[in-house]
PDB file of N, CA, C, O and CB in Angstrom:
ATOM      1  N   THR A   1      12.498 -15.320   1.569  1.00  0.00           N
ATOM      2  CA  THR A   1      11.983 -14.837   0.295  1.00  0.00           C
ATOM      3  C   THR A   1      10.632 -14.162   0.495  1.00  0.00           C
ATOM      4  O   THR A   1       9.964 -14.351   1.512  1.00  0.00           O
ATOM      5  CB  THR A   1      11.865 -15.991  -0.715  1.00  0.00           C
ATOM      6  N   LYS A   2      10.254 -13.382  -0.490  1.00  0.00           N
ATOM      7  CA  LYS A   2       8.963 -12.696  -0.411  1.00  0.00           C
ATOM      8  C   LYS A   2       7.809 -13.684  -0.334  1.00  0.00           C
ATOM      9  O   LYS A   2       6.856 -13.473   0.416  1.00  0.00           O
ATOM     10  CB  LYS A   2       8.777 -11.776  -1.612  1.00  0.00           C
ATOM     11  N   LEU A   3       7.890 -14.750  -1.097  1.00  0.00           N
ATOM     12  CA  LEU A   3       6.802 -15.730  -1.112  1.00  0.00           C
ATOM     13  C   LEU A   3       6.686 -16.415   0.245  1.00  0.00           C
ATOM     14  O   LEU A   3       5.594 -16.535   0.800  1.00  0.00           O
ATOM     15  CB  LEU A   3       7.028 -16.778  -2.223  1.00  0.00           C
ATOM     16  N   LYS A   4       7.807 -16.855   0.764  1.00  0.00           N
ATOM     17  CA  LYS A   4       7.817 -17.536   2.060  1.00  0.00           C
ATOM     18  C   LYS A   4       7.326 -16.622   3.182  1.00  0.00           C
ATOM     19  O   LYS A   4       6.641 -17.068   4.102  1.00  0.00           O
ATOM     20  CB  LYS A   4       9.224 -18.040   2.379  1.00  0.00           C
ATOM     21  N   ASN A   5       7.683 -15.341   3.095  1.00  0.00           N
ATOM     22  CA  ASN A   5       7.289 -14.375   4.126  1.00  0.00           C
ATOM     23  C   ASN A   5       5.933 -13.734   3.860  1.00  0.00           C
ATOM     24  O   ASN A   5       5.522 -12.816   4.570  1.00  0.00           O
ATOM     25  CB  ASN A   5       8.333 -13.298   4.238  1.00  0.00           C
ATOM     26  N   GLN A   6       5.247 -14.217   2.845  1.00  0.00           N
ATOM     27  CA  GLN A   6       3.911 -13.728   2.468  1.00  0.00           C
ATOM     28  C   GLN A   6       3.894 -12.211   2.271  1.00  0.00           C
ATOM     29  O   GLN A   6       3.022 -11.514   2.789  1.00  0.00           O
ATOM     30  CB  GLN A   6       2.883 -14.121   3.536  1.00  0.00           C
ATOM     31  N   GLU A   7       4.869 -11.718   1.517  1.00  0.00           N
ATOM     32  CA  GLU A   7       5.000 -10.283   1.281  1.00  0.00           C
ATOM     33  C   GLU A   7       4.315  -9.818  -0.001  1.00  0.00           C
ATOM     34  O   GLU A   7       4.327  -8.624  -0.303  1.00  0.00           O
ATOM     35  CB  GLU A   7       6.453  -9.913   1.231  1.00  0.00           C
ATOM     36  N   TYR A   8       3.729 -10.720  -0.747  1.00  0.00           N
ATOM     37  CA  TYR A   8       3.032 -10.338  -1.976  1.00  0.00           C
ATOM     38  C   TYR A   8       1.586  -9.977  -1.663  1.00  0.00           C
ATOM     39  O   TYR A   8       0.898 -10.692  -0.935  1.00  0.00           O
ATOM     40  CB  TYR A   8       3.090 -11.479  -3.018  1.00  0.00           C
ATOM     41  N   ASP A   9       1.134  -8.852  -2.226  1.00  0.00           N
ATOM     42  CA  ASP A   9      -0.256  -8.438  -2.058  1.00  0.00           C
ATOM     43  C   ASP A   9      -1.174  -9.109  -3.066  1.00  0.00           C
ATOM     44  O   ASP A   9      -2.393  -9.113  -2.897  1.00  0.00           O
ATOM     45  CB  ASP A   9      -0.373  -6.933  -2.182  1.00  0.00           C
ATOM     46  N   GLY A  10      -0.594  -9.674  -4.109  1.00  0.00           N
ATOM     47  CA  GLY A  10      -1.400 -10.340  -5.123  1.00  0.00           C
ATOM     48  C   GLY A  10      -0.526 -11.109  -6.095  1.00  0.00           C
ATOM     49  O   GLY A  10       0.699 -10.987  -6.092  1.00  0.00           O
ATOM     50  N   LEU A  11      -1.179 -11.900  -6.921  1.00  0.00           N
ATOM     51  CA  LEU A  11      -0.456 -12.717  -7.886  1.00  0.00           C
ATOM     52  C   LEU A  11       0.276 -11.879  -8.923  1.00  0.00           C
ATOM     53  O   LEU A  11       1.294 -12.312  -9.463  1.00  0.00           O
ATOM     54  CB  LEU A  11      -1.406 -13.659  -8.574  1.00  0.00           C
ATOM     55  N   ASP A  12      -0.231 -10.689  -9.203  1.00  0.00           N
ATOM     56  CA  ASP A  12       0.419  -9.838 -10.193  1.00  0.00           C
ATOM     57  C   ASP A  12       1.823  -9.432  -9.746  1.00  0.00           C
ATOM     58  O   ASP A  12       2.715  -9.301 -10.584  1.00  0.00           O
ATOM     59  CB  ASP A  12      -0.426  -8.595 -10.455  1.00  0.00           C
ATOM     60  N   GLN A  13       2.033  -9.233  -8.461  1.00  0.00           N
ATOM     61  CA  GLN A  13       3.364  -8.902  -7.951  1.00  0.00           C
ATOM     62  C   GLN A  13       4.308 -10.095  -8.067  1.00  0.00           C
ATOM     63  O   GLN A  13       5.471  -9.941  -8.442  1.00  0.00           O
ATOM     64  CB  GLN A  13       3.277  -8.441  -6.490  1.00  0.00           C
ATOM     65  N   LEU A  14       3.808 -11.272  -7.748  1.00  0.00           N
ATOM     66  CA  LEU A  14       4.605 -12.485  -7.885  1.00  0.00           C
ATOM     67  C   LEU A  14       4.967 -12.708  -9.347  1.00  0.00           C
ATOM     68  O   LEU A  14       6.116 -13.013  -9.667  1.00  0.00           O
ATOM     69  CB  LEU A  14       3.845 -13.703  -7.326  1.00  0.00           C
ATOM     70  N   GLU A  15       3.998 -12.557 -10.221  1.00  0.00           N
ATOM     71  CA  GLU A  15       4.239 -12.747 -11.653  1.00  0.00           C
ATOM     72  C   GLU A  15       5.288 -11.759 -12.165  1.00  0.00           C
ATOM     73  O   GLU A  15       6.143 -12.124 -12.971  1.00  0.00           O
ATOM     74  CB  GLU A  15       2.928 -12.586 -12.444  1.00  0.00           C
ATOM     75  N   SER A  16       5.225 -10.537 -11.709  1.00  0.00           N
ATOM     76  CA  SER A  16       6.194  -9.523 -12.118  1.00  0.00           C
ATOM     77  C   SER A  16       7.608  -9.911 -11.694  1.00  0.00           C
ATOM     78  O   SER A  16       8.541  -9.816 -12.491  1.00  0.00           O
ATOM     79  CB  SER A  16       5.822  -8.161 -11.525  1.00  0.00           C
ATOM     80  N   ASP A  17       7.772 -10.342 -10.457  1.00  0.00           N
ATOM     81  CA  ASP A  17       9.090 -10.764  -9.976  1.00  0.00           C
ATOM     82  C   ASP A  17       9.594 -11.986 -10.733  1.00  0.00           C
ATOM     83  O   ASP A  17      10.778 -12.070 -11.059  1.00  0.00           O
ATOM     84  CB  ASP A  17       9.037 -11.066  -8.479  1.00  0.00           C
ATOM     85  N   LEU A  18       8.708 -12.928 -11.013  1.00  0.00           N
ATOM     86  CA  LEU A  18       9.110 -14.109 -11.775  1.00  0.00           C
ATOM     87  C   LEU A  18       9.557 -13.724 -13.179  1.00  0.00           C
ATOM     88  O   LEU A  18      10.544 -14.260 -13.685  1.00  0.00           O
ATOM     89  CB  LEU A  18       7.960 -15.119 -11.846  1.00  0.00           C
ATOM     90  N   ASN A  19       8.844 -12.804 -13.808  1.00  0.00           N
ATOM     91  CA  ASN A  19       9.226 -12.373 -15.152  1.00  0.00           C
ATOM     92  C   ASN A  19      10.589 -11.692 -15.167  1.00  0.00           C
ATOM     93  O   ASN A  19      11.365 -11.882 -16.104  1.00  0.00           O
ATOM     94  CB  ASN A  19       8.176 -11.432 -15.715  1.00  0.00           C
ATOM     95  N   VAL A  20      10.886 -10.905 -14.146  1.00  0.00           N
ATOM     96  CA  VAL A  20      12.214 -10.287 -14.043  1.00  0.00           C
ATOM     97  C   VAL A  20      13.279 -11.373 -13.933  1.00  0.00           C
ATOM     98  O   VAL A  20      14.308 -11.312 -14.605  1.00  0.00           O
ATOM     99  CB  VAL A  20      12.287  -9.328 -12.822  1.00  0.00           C
ATOM    100  N   MET A  21      13.030 -12.356 -13.091  1.00  0.00           N
ATOM    101  CA  MET A  21      13.973 -13.455 -12.919  1.00  0.00           C
ATOM    102  C   MET A  21      14.170 -14.222 -14.227  1.00  0.00           C
ATOM    103  O   MET A  21      15.297 -14.553 -14.594  1.00  0.00           O
ATOM    104  CB  MET A  21      13.487 -14.404 -11.820  1.00  0.00           C
ATOM    105  N   PHE A  22      13.069 -14.502 -14.928  1.00  0.00           N
ATOM    106  CA  PHE A  22      13.153 -15.231 -16.192  1.00  0.00           C
ATOM    107  C   PHE A  22      13.948 -14.445 -17.229  1.00  0.00           C
ATOM    108  O   PHE A  22      14.814 -15.001 -17.905  1.00  0.00           O
ATOM    109  CB  PHE A  22      11.751 -15.535 -16.726  1.00  0.00           C
ATOM    110  N   GLU A  23      13.657 -13.164 -17.353  1.00  0.00           N
ATOM    111  CA  GLU A  23      14.354 -12.340 -18.348  1.00  0.00           C
ATOM    112  C   GLU A  23      15.844 -12.235 -18.026  1.00  0.00           C
ATOM    113  O   GLU A  23      16.675 -12.258 -18.934  1.00  0.00           O
ATOM    114  CB  GLU A  23      13.729 -10.934 -18.415  1.00  0.00           C
ATOM    115  N   ASN A  24      16.186 -12.122 -16.761  1.00  0.00           N
ATOM    116  CA  ASN A  24      17.600 -12.093 -16.372  1.00  0.00           C
ATOM    117  C   ASN A  24      18.284 -13.416 -16.694  1.00  0.00           C
ATOM    118  O   ASN A  24      19.418 -13.430 -17.172  1.00  0.00           O
ATOM    119  CB  ASN A  24      17.739 -11.782 -14.876  1.00  0.00           C
ATOM    120  N   ALA A  25      17.609 -14.511 -16.437  1.00  0.00           N
ATOM    121  CA  ALA A  25      18.183 -15.826 -16.731  1.00  0.00           C
ATOM    122  C   ALA A  25      18.435 -15.978 -18.226  1.00  0.00           C
ATOM    123  O   ALA A  25      19.453 -16.538 -18.634  1.00  0.00           O
ATOM    124  CB  ALA A  25      17.251 -16.948 -16.232  1.00  0.00           C
ATOM    125  N   LYS A  26      17.512 -15.481 -19.041  1.00  0.00           N
ATOM    126  CA  LYS A  26      17.693 -15.570 -20.496  1.00  0.00           C
ATOM    127  C   LYS A  26      18.776 -14.603 -20.977  1.00  0.00           C
ATOM    128  O   LYS A  26      19.504 -14.909 -21.921  1.00  0.00           O
ATOM    129  CB  LYS A  26      16.366 -15.275 -21.221  1.00  0.00           C
ATOM    130  N   ARG A  27      18.883 -13.456 -20.343  1.00  0.00           N
ATOM    131  CA  ARG A  27      19.883 -12.460 -20.743  1.00  0.00           C
ATOM    132  C   ARG A  27      21.299 -12.953 -20.472  1.00  0.00           C
ATOM    133  O   ARG A  27      22.204 -12.703 -21.268  1.00  0.00           O
ATOM    134  CB  ARG A  27      19.642 -11.140 -20.007  1.00  0.00           C
ATOM    135  N   TYR A  28      21.500 -13.647 -19.361  1.00  0.00           N
ATOM    136  CA  TYR A  28      22.845 -14.010 -18.940  1.00  0.00           C
ATOM    137  C   TYR A  28      23.224 -15.463 -19.224  1.00  0.00           C
ATOM    138  O   TYR A  28      24.272 -15.930 -18.780  1.00  0.00           O
ATOM    139  CB  TYR A  28      22.987 -13.747 -17.488  1.00  0.00           C
ATOM    140  N   ASN A  29      22.375 -16.175 -19.961  1.00  0.00           N
ATOM    141  CA  ASN A  29      22.678 -17.552 -20.353  1.00  0.00           C
ATOM    142  C   ASN A  29      22.459 -17.694 -21.847  1.00  0.00           C
ATOM    143  O   ASN A  29      21.568 -17.062 -22.414  1.00  0.00           O
ATOM    144  CB  ASN A  29      21.802 -18.570 -19.568  1.00  0.00           C
ATOM    145  N   VAL A  30      23.267 -18.519 -22.482  1.00  0.00           N
ATOM    146  CA  VAL A  30      23.153 -18.699 -23.934  1.00  0.00           C
ATOM    147  C   VAL A  30      21.896 -19.502 -24.252  1.00  0.00           C
ATOM    148  O   VAL A  30      21.475 -20.337 -23.452  1.00  0.00           O
ATOM    149  CB  VAL A  30      24.412 -19.410 -24.509  1.00  0.00           C
ATOM    150  N   PRO A  31      21.289 -19.251 -25.427  1.00  0.00           N
ATOM    151  CA  PRO A  31      20.018 -19.894 -25.780  1.00  0.00           C
ATOM    152  C   PRO A  31      20.010 -21.425 -25.734  1.00  0.00           C
ATOM    153  O   PRO A  31      18.961 -22.018 -25.481  1.00  0.00           O
ATOM    154  CB  PRO A  31      19.631 -19.466 -27.135  1.00  0.00           C
ATOM    155  N   ASN A  32      21.125 -22.063 -25.968  1.00  0.00           N
ATOM    156  CA  ASN A  32      21.131 -23.533 -25.951  1.00  0.00           C
ATOM    157  C   ASN A  32      21.452 -24.125 -24.581  1.00  0.00           C
ATOM    158  O   ASN A  32      21.533 -25.345 -24.438  1.00  0.00           O
ATOM    159  CB  ASN A  32      22.128 -24.046 -26.954  1.00  0.00           C
ATOM    160  N   SER A  33      21.633 -23.277 -23.579  1.00  0.00           N
ATOM    161  CA  SER A  33      21.960 -23.794 -22.247  1.00  0.00           C
ATOM    162  C   SER A  33      20.720 -24.395 -21.579  1.00  0.00           C
ATOM    163  O   SER A  33      19.588 -24.060 -21.929  1.00  0.00           O
ATOM    164  CB  SER A  33      22.552 -22.672 -21.363  1.00  0.00           C
ATOM    165  N   ALA A  34      20.948 -25.274 -20.629  1.00  0.00           N
ATOM    166  CA  ALA A  34      19.853 -25.925 -19.905  1.00  0.00           C
ATOM    167  C   ALA A  34      19.013 -24.892 -19.146  1.00  0.00           C
ATOM    168  O   ALA A  34      17.786 -24.988 -19.112  1.00  0.00           O
ATOM    169  CB  ALA A  34      20.408 -26.984 -18.927  1.00  0.00           C
ATOM    170  N   ILE A  35      19.672 -23.918 -18.546  1.00  0.00           N
ATOM    171  CA  ILE A  35      18.940 -22.893 -17.786  1.00  0.00           C
ATOM    172  C   ILE A  35      18.018 -22.107 -18.702  1.00  0.00           C
ATOM    173  O   ILE A  35      16.844 -21.911 -18.390  1.00  0.00           O
ATOM    174  CB  ILE A  35      19.917 -21.937 -17.073  1.00  0.00           C
ATOM    175  N   TYR A  36      18.545 -21.659 -19.825  1.00  0.00           N
ATOM    176  CA  TYR A  36      17.743 -20.881 -20.779  1.00  0.00           C
ATOM    177  C   TYR A  36      16.535 -21.686 -21.227  1.00  0.00           C
ATOM    178  O   TYR A  36      15.418 -21.168 -21.255  1.00  0.00           O
ATOM    179  CB  TYR A  36      18.592 -20.468 -22.003  1.00  0.00           C
ATOM    180  N   LYS A  37      16.748 -22.942 -21.576  1.00  0.00           N
ATOM    181  CA  LYS A  37      15.647 -23.795 -22.050  1.00  0.00           C
ATOM    182  C   LYS A  37      14.592 -23.998 -20.967  1.00  0.00           C
ATOM    183  O   LYS A  37      13.396 -23.963 -21.259  1.00  0.00           O
ATOM    184  CB  LYS A  37      16.187 -25.156 -22.510  1.00  0.00           C
ATOM    185  N   ARG A  38      15.011 -24.205 -19.739  1.00  0.00           N
ATOM    186  CA  ARG A  38      14.054 -24.408 -18.640  1.00  0.00           C
ATOM    187  C   ARG A  38      13.255 -23.137 -18.353  1.00  0.00           C
ATOM    188  O   ARG A  38      12.050 -23.190 -18.106  1.00  0.00           O
ATOM    189  CB  ARG A  38      14.791 -24.858 -17.368  1.00  0.00           C
ATOM    190  N   VAL A  39      13.933 -22.010 -18.388  1.00  0.00           N
ATOM    191  CA  VAL A  39      13.247 -20.738 -18.162  1.00  0.00           C
ATOM    192  C   VAL A  39      12.225 -20.492 -19.262  1.00  0.00           C
ATOM    193  O   VAL A  39      11.111 -20.040 -18.994  1.00  0.00           O
ATOM    194  CB  VAL A  39      14.258 -19.575 -18.100  1.00  0.00           C
ATOM    195  N   PHE A  40      12.604 -20.788 -20.488  1.00  0.00           N
ATOM    196  CA  PHE A  40      11.687 -20.615 -21.613  1.00  0.00           C
ATOM    197  C   PHE A  40      10.430 -21.458 -21.403  1.00  0.00           C
ATOM    198  O   PHE A  40       9.317 -20.982 -21.626  1.00  0.00           O
ATOM    199  CB  PHE A  40      12.377 -20.998 -22.944  1.00  0.00           C
ATOM    200  N   LYS A  41      10.605 -22.708 -20.973  1.00  0.00           N
ATOM    201  CA  LYS A  41       9.458 -23.585 -20.718  1.00  0.00           C
ATOM    202  C   LYS A  41       8.591 -23.056 -19.569  1.00  0.00           C
ATOM    203  O   LYS A  41       7.363 -23.092 -19.650  1.00  0.00           O
ATOM    204  CB  LYS A  41       9.941 -25.008 -20.397  1.00  0.00           C
ATOM    205  N   LEU A  42       9.223 -22.573 -18.515  1.00  0.00           N
ATOM    206  CA  LEU A  42       8.466 -22.019 -17.389  1.00  0.00           C
ATOM    207  C   LEU A  42       7.652 -20.799 -17.817  1.00  0.00           C
ATOM    208  O   LEU A  42       6.508 -20.633 -17.395  1.00  0.00           O
ATOM    209  CB  LEU A  42       9.415 -21.641 -16.244  1.00  0.00           C
ATOM    210  N   GLN A  43       8.240 -19.954 -18.648  1.00  0.00           N
ATOM    211  CA  GLN A  43       7.505 -18.787 -19.143  1.00  0.00           C
ATOM    212  C   GLN A  43       6.291 -19.214 -19.954  1.00  0.00           C
ATOM    213  O   GLN A  43       5.226 -18.609 -19.841  1.00  0.00           O
ATOM    214  CB  GLN A  43       8.417 -17.896 -19.995  1.00  0.00           C
ATOM    215  N   GLN A  44       6.442 -20.244 -20.763  1.00  0.00           N
ATOM    216  CA  GLN A  44       5.315 -20.735 -21.552  1.00  0.00           C
ATOM    217  C   GLN A  44       4.213 -21.269 -20.647  1.00  0.00           C
ATOM    218  O   GLN A  44       3.033 -21.050 -20.920  1.00  0.00           O
ATOM    219  CB  GLN A  44       5.776 -21.828 -22.525  1.00  0.00           C
ATOM    220  N   LEU A  45       4.576 -21.958 -19.586  1.00  0.00           N
ATOM    221  CA  LEU A  45       3.588 -22.501 -18.656  1.00  0.00           C
ATOM    222  C   LEU A  45       2.817 -21.398 -17.940  1.00  0.00           C
ATOM    223  O   LEU A  45       1.646 -21.578 -17.604  1.00  0.00           O
ATOM    224  CB  LEU A  45       4.267 -23.400 -17.638  1.00  0.00           C
ATOM    225  N   MET A  46       3.455 -20.276 -17.707  1.00  0.00           N
ATOM    226  CA  MET A  46       2.804 -19.172 -17.000  1.00  0.00           C
ATOM    227  C   MET A  46       1.809 -18.409 -17.867  1.00  0.00           C
ATOM    228  O   MET A  46       0.945 -17.702 -17.348  1.00  0.00           O
ATOM    229  CB  MET A  46       3.844 -18.218 -16.480  1.00  0.00           C
ATOM    230  N   GLN A  47       1.925 -18.548 -19.164  1.00  0.00           N
ATOM    231  CA  GLN A  47       1.040 -17.775 -20.049  1.00  0.00           C
ATOM    232  C   GLN A  47      -0.286 -18.421 -20.252  1.00  0.00           C
ATOM    233  O   GLN A  47      -1.130 -17.886 -20.971  1.00  0.00           O
ATOM    234  CB  GLN A  47       1.679 -17.566 -21.373  1.00  0.00           C
TER     235      GLN A  47
END
């Protein structure tokens, strides 16, 4: 992974990739699913 291989030049790049992952998880999972709920909580923690 990029994180493991230290390929990020800064936290903003990591945050951008995480946001893409979160939005994809919410797009492809129903709002009441465990994945959707966990992603929502993670997004709140990042803000």
